[in-house]
SEDOLUM-627424 format. One record per residue (C-alpha): residue number from 1; z negated, x, y. Coordinates in nm, 3 decimals, always signed. Layout:
// residues N
  num       up     east    north
  NUM        Z        X        Y
...
// end
This chain:
// residues 298
  num       up     east    north
    1  +17.010  +19.370   +2.557
    2  +16.760  +19.594   +2.373
    3  +16.670  +19.490   +2.023
    4  +16.304  +19.497   +1.913
    5  +16.214  +19.554   +1.554
    6  +15.888  +19.406   +1.409
    7  +15.626  +19.655   +1.319
    8  +15.503  +19.641   +0.958
    9  +15.169  +19.496   +1.061
   10  +15.337  +19.229   +1.272
   11  +15.571  +19.141   +0.977
   12  +15.278  +19.109   +0.738
   13  +15.091  +18.891   +0.990
   14  +15.359  +18.625   +0.949
   15  +15.300  +18.353   +0.684
   16  +15.494  +18.389   +0.350
   17  +15.703  +18.078   +0.430
   18  +15.794  +18.219   +0.774
   19  +15.894  +18.549   +0.617
   20  +16.096  +18.371   +0.353
   21  +16.285  +18.172   +0.614
   22  +16.346  +18.483   +0.817
   23  +16.519  +18.659   +0.527
   24  +16.698  +18.339   +0.423
   25  +16.847  +18.269   +0.770
   26  +17.002  +18.619   +0.777
   27  +17.247  +18.508   +0.492
   28  +17.545  +18.320   +0.633
   29  +17.644  +18.183   +0.295
   30  +17.292  +18.045   +0.238
   31  +17.286  +17.875   +0.577
   32  +17.632  +17.718   +0.503
   33  +17.499  +17.603   +0.168
   34  +17.183  +17.464   +0.341
   35  +17.396  +17.257   +0.587
   36  +17.610  +17.122   +0.302
   37  +17.308  +17.047   +0.094
   38  +17.153  +16.860   +0.391
   39  +17.467  +16.657   +0.429
   40  +17.453  +16.548   +0.076
   41  +17.082  +16.467   +0.099
   42  +17.149  +16.250   +0.408
   43  +17.437  +16.073   +0.230
   44  +17.207  +15.999   -0.071
   45  +16.951  +15.845   +0.175
   46  +17.178  +15.666   +0.419
   47  +17.499  +15.582   +0.232
   48  +17.433  +15.209   +0.190
   49  +17.389  +15.178   +0.575
   50  +17.706  +15.368   +0.663
   51  +17.965  +15.235   +0.423
   52  +18.246  +15.068   +0.620
   53  +18.314  +14.814   +0.331
   54  +18.134  +14.669   +0.045
   55  +18.196  +14.926   -0.226
   56  +18.205  +14.655   -0.501
   57  +18.424  +14.395   -0.311
   58  +18.756  +14.347   -0.493
   59  +19.070  +14.269   -0.294
   60  +19.384  +14.159   -0.485
   61  +19.597  +14.214   -0.173
   62  +19.506  +14.583   -0.146
   63  +19.549  +14.715   -0.498
   64  +19.602  +15.100   -0.515
   65  +19.640  +15.138   -0.152
   66  +19.733  +15.502   -0.066
   67  +19.507  +15.711   +0.166
   68  +19.533  +15.671   +0.544
   69  +19.729  +15.996   +0.579
   70  +20.012  +15.834   +0.380
   71  +20.276  +15.628   +0.557
   72  +20.173  +15.323   +0.357
   73  +19.803  +15.382   +0.409
   74  +19.559  +15.195   +0.646
   75  +19.311  +15.363   +0.889
   76  +19.044  +15.118   +0.771
   77  +19.067  +15.272   +0.425
   78  +19.066  +15.654   +0.471
   79  +19.087  +15.726   +0.094
   80  +19.272  +15.412   -0.007
   81  +19.161  +15.165   -0.272
   82  +19.139  +15.168   -0.654
   83  +19.310  +14.945   -0.903
   84  +19.079  +14.656   -0.822
   85  +19.117  +14.683   -0.442
   86  +18.779  +14.838   -0.376
   87  +18.737  +15.082   -0.092
   88  +18.734  +15.437   -0.231
   89  +18.568  +15.588   +0.074
   90  +18.268  +15.339   +0.048
   91  +18.245  +15.398   -0.327
   92  +18.233  +15.770   -0.282
   93  +17.969  +15.748   -0.017
   94  +17.752  +15.527   -0.238
   95  +17.823  +15.758   -0.527
   96  +17.621  +16.036   -0.354
   97  +17.307  +15.824   -0.404
   98  +17.371  +15.804   -0.780
   99  +17.504  +16.150   -0.863
  100  +17.314  +16.368   -0.608
  101  +17.017  +16.139   -0.539
  102  +16.926  +16.069   -0.895
  103  +16.978  +16.437   -0.982
  104  +16.703  +16.520   -0.733
  105  +16.475  +16.252   -0.882
  106  +16.520  +16.389   -1.234
  107  +16.454  +16.747   -1.120
  108  +16.141  +16.638   -0.931
  109  +16.020  +16.448   -1.233
  110  +16.091  +16.733   -1.468
  111  +15.923  +16.979   -1.235
  112  +15.597  +16.770   -1.224
  113  +15.588  +16.722   -1.606
  114  +15.685  +17.083   -1.659
  115  +15.401  +17.202   -1.425
  116  +15.142  +16.997   -1.622
  117  +15.271  +17.107   -1.970
  118  +15.346  +17.461   -1.858
  119  +15.000  +17.501   -1.717
  120  +14.855  +17.369   -2.049
  121  +15.069  +17.620   -2.238
  122  +15.002  +17.907   -2.005
  123  +14.625  +17.860   -1.972
  124  +14.555  +17.784   -2.344
  125  +14.511  +18.042   -2.622
  126  +14.507  +18.049   -2.996
  127  +14.692  +17.834   -3.253
  128  +14.757  +17.547   -3.015
  129  +14.937  +17.770   -2.773
  130  +15.134  +17.938   -3.048
  131  +15.256  +17.618   -3.199
  132  +15.349  +17.470   -2.859
  133  +15.549  +17.787   -2.766
  134  +15.742  +17.785   -3.090
  135  +15.840  +17.421   -3.050
  136  +15.944  +17.487   -2.686
  137  +16.155  +17.790   -2.791
  138  +16.327  +17.566   -3.046
  139  +16.407  +17.305   -2.781
  140  +16.553  +17.575   -2.550
  141  +16.823  +17.662   -2.808
  142  +16.980  +17.315   -2.740
  143  +17.199  +17.290   -2.433
  144  +17.074  +17.040   -2.179
  145  +17.385  +16.829   -2.182
  146  +17.380  +16.796   -2.554
  147  +17.016  +16.721   -2.561
  148  +17.081  +16.449   -2.286
  149  +17.355  +16.301   -2.502
  150  +17.127  +16.283   -2.804
  151  +16.851  +16.109   -2.597
  152  +17.104  +15.867   -2.443
  153  +17.234  +15.788   -2.792
  154  +16.881  +15.693   -2.892
  155  +16.787  +15.505   -2.577
  156  +17.126  +15.350   -2.514
  157  +17.375  +15.397   -2.226
  158  +17.285  +15.319   -1.867
  159  +17.178  +15.483   -1.550
  160  +16.808  +15.443   -1.605
  161  +16.825  +15.588   -1.958
  162  +17.038  +15.866   -1.815
  163  +16.775  +15.953   -1.576
  164  +16.501  +15.979   -1.838
  165  +16.745  +16.161   -2.073
  166  +16.827  +16.437   -1.821
  167  +16.464  +16.462   -1.707
  168  +16.359  +16.522   -2.071
  169  +16.647  +16.761   -2.127
  170  +16.542  +16.971   -1.825
  171  +16.179  +16.967   -1.924
  172  +16.184  +17.258   -2.180
  173  +16.322  +17.511   -1.931
  174  +16.062  +17.416   -1.670
  175  +15.767  +17.436   -1.926
  176  +15.911  +17.772   -2.041
  177  +15.947  +17.923   -1.695
  178  +15.612  +17.797   -1.575
  179  +15.433  +17.918   -1.886
  180  +15.582  +18.263   -1.844
  181  +15.495  +18.278   -1.476
  182  +15.140  +18.168   -1.538
  183  +15.090  +18.415   -1.826
  184  +15.225  +18.693   -1.595
  185  +14.971  +18.604   -1.321
  186  +14.683  +18.583   -1.564
  187  +14.745  +18.950   -1.658
  188  +14.707  +19.074   -1.313
  189  +14.405  +19.279   -1.197
  190  +14.310  +19.047   -0.928
  191  +14.294  +18.749   -1.156
  192  +14.062  +18.939   -1.393
  193  +13.841  +19.045   -1.109
  194  +13.827  +18.680   -0.979
  195  +13.721  +18.570   -1.333
  196  +13.448  +18.838   -1.342
  197  +13.326  +18.694   -1.015
  198  +13.254  +18.369   -1.196
  199  +13.569  +18.159   -1.125
  200  +13.665  +17.890   -1.383
  201  +14.017  +17.806   -1.504
  202  +14.080  +17.542   -1.232
  203  +13.982  +17.778   -0.953
  204  +14.196  +18.053   -1.097
  205  +14.487  +17.822   -1.117
  206  +14.457  +17.640   -0.784
  207  +14.362  +17.934   -0.570
  208  +14.559  +18.224   -0.720
  209  +14.814  +18.122   -0.977
  210  +14.975  +17.829   -0.812
  211  +15.012  +17.992   -0.467
  212  +15.174  +18.290   -0.631
  213  +15.434  +18.100   -0.838
  214  +15.558  +17.848   -0.580
  215  +15.864  +18.068   -0.506
  216  +15.957  +18.075   -0.874
  217  +15.909  +17.690   -0.895
  218  +16.149  +17.644   -0.605
  219  +16.404  +17.879   -0.760
  220  +16.379  +17.696   -1.101
  221  +16.420  +17.359   -0.925
  222  +16.744  +17.472   -0.744
  223  +16.889  +17.606   -1.077
  224  +16.801  +17.279   -1.250
  225  +16.944  +17.064   -0.973
  226  +17.301  +17.201   -1.018
  227  +17.267  +17.136   -1.395
  228  +17.143  +16.787   -1.332
  229  +17.428  +16.692   -1.105
  230  +17.684  +16.818   -1.367
  231  +17.498  +16.630   -1.648
  232  +17.487  +16.304   -1.462
  233  +17.860  +16.326   -1.376
  234  +17.947  +16.427   -1.734
  235  +17.757  +16.137   -1.888
  236  +17.910  +15.896   -1.644
  237  +18.258  +16.033   -1.729
  238  +18.187  +15.986   -2.100
  239  +18.073  +15.638   -2.052
  240  +17.716  +15.710   -2.156
  241  +17.571  +15.716   -1.798
  242  +17.645  +15.486   -1.518
  243  +17.823  +15.170   -1.631
  244  +18.093  +14.972   -1.442
  245  +18.107  +14.882   -1.161
  246  +17.844  +15.140   -1.054
  247  +18.010  +15.378   -0.812
  248  +17.893  +15.712   -0.962
  249  +18.123  +16.003   -0.918
  250  +18.170  +16.085   -1.283
  251  +18.232  +15.716   -1.364
  252  +18.487  +15.695   -1.078
  253  +18.681  +15.985   -1.227
  254  +18.674  +15.816   -1.573
  255  +18.801  +15.483   -1.422
  256  +19.077  +15.665   -1.224
  257  +19.186  +15.902   -1.496
  258  +19.455  +15.672   -1.632
  259  +19.613  +15.637   -1.285
  260  +19.604  +15.995   -1.192
  261  +19.975  +16.019   -1.135
  262  +19.972  +15.701   -0.922
  263  +19.654  +15.751   -0.733
  264  +19.536  +16.106   -0.770
  265  +19.275  +16.068   -0.492
  266  +19.055  +15.878   -0.736
  267  +19.020  +16.190   -0.945
  268  +19.059  +16.462   -0.690
  269  +18.802  +16.356   -0.422
  270  +18.511  +16.280   -0.659
  271  +18.577  +16.603   -0.846
  272  +18.574  +16.787   -0.510
  273  +18.246  +16.629   -0.414
  274  +18.087  +16.731   -0.741
  275  +18.209  +17.084   -0.689
  276  +18.076  +17.102   -0.330
  277  +17.741  +16.952   -0.437
  278  +17.692  +17.210   -0.707
  279  +17.821  +17.484   -0.476
  280  +17.575  +17.389   -0.200
  281  +17.285  +17.392   -0.451
  282  +17.388  +17.725   -0.585
  283  +17.436  +17.889   -0.249
  284  +17.079  +17.768   -0.141
  285  +16.933  +17.893   -0.469
  286  +17.098  +18.233   -0.447
  287  +16.982  +18.258   -0.085
  288  +16.628  +18.174   -0.179
  289  +16.631  +18.426   -0.461
  290  +16.759  +18.706   -0.238
  291  +16.513  +18.609   +0.041
  292  +16.221  +18.603   -0.201
  293  +16.318  +18.952   -0.336
  294  +16.349  +19.088   +0.016
  295  +16.021  +18.948   +0.120
  296  +15.843  +19.100   -0.180
  297  +16.005  +19.441   -0.099
  298  +15.888  +19.424   +0.263
// end
């Protein structure tokens, strides 16, 4: 079958989103990451509806039941039970809502707040902008996990406080990236020409700046999502995030760590899920970065 190649005019006639998807779909690793990412996203949405057992129901007759592939395991409990007789499979499914789902909420919240503050910093001038930028640069010197631990220490442990802590910890990098992207756009000749044509700041931002930085916003969000997943799991493992009996992956690892030689599944499977979740986000982010670069070159 003969292969037809798009002419440059035909390629340019496509919308930017169509061009981006065309370049993204050519990368097998990116598609694999997208499928894995979609699976975690669906688990975060539907996990309470598909759990075979109550993830918080304790059963004294089934303490530390081995996985179903073991001779002593039961098919009804694929990953066995924990030291309180709770179904590990159901707890891991529900854990996707806490570790992966809350990570998406924190990134979305940080992105919205970062867009507001970054726009204010990027569009403003003078002493106000200088002071804001110096404070922001100081906040960026602190690792996000350490900053989240400091905020949780002030607010107190708990899943809700962890959500706010990670959201605030991710905020400086969003503000910094958006501020730089806006400042870069404002120096372009077409923006200067648009201002000379009588456009105000809102028209410049809404009609030129924002449409030209949405790719960078998407890339920043994917990078921050992997950080948020690790931070939520780390705070849960340290006992500062999700509290018992919440079935969060990091908290499950912490609860099962003392029994790692008796029931290693309680540590291995949640750790594998965290790894796969971060891997899927990174694969999608790398694919988007490469696709955006290729689209700009074409």
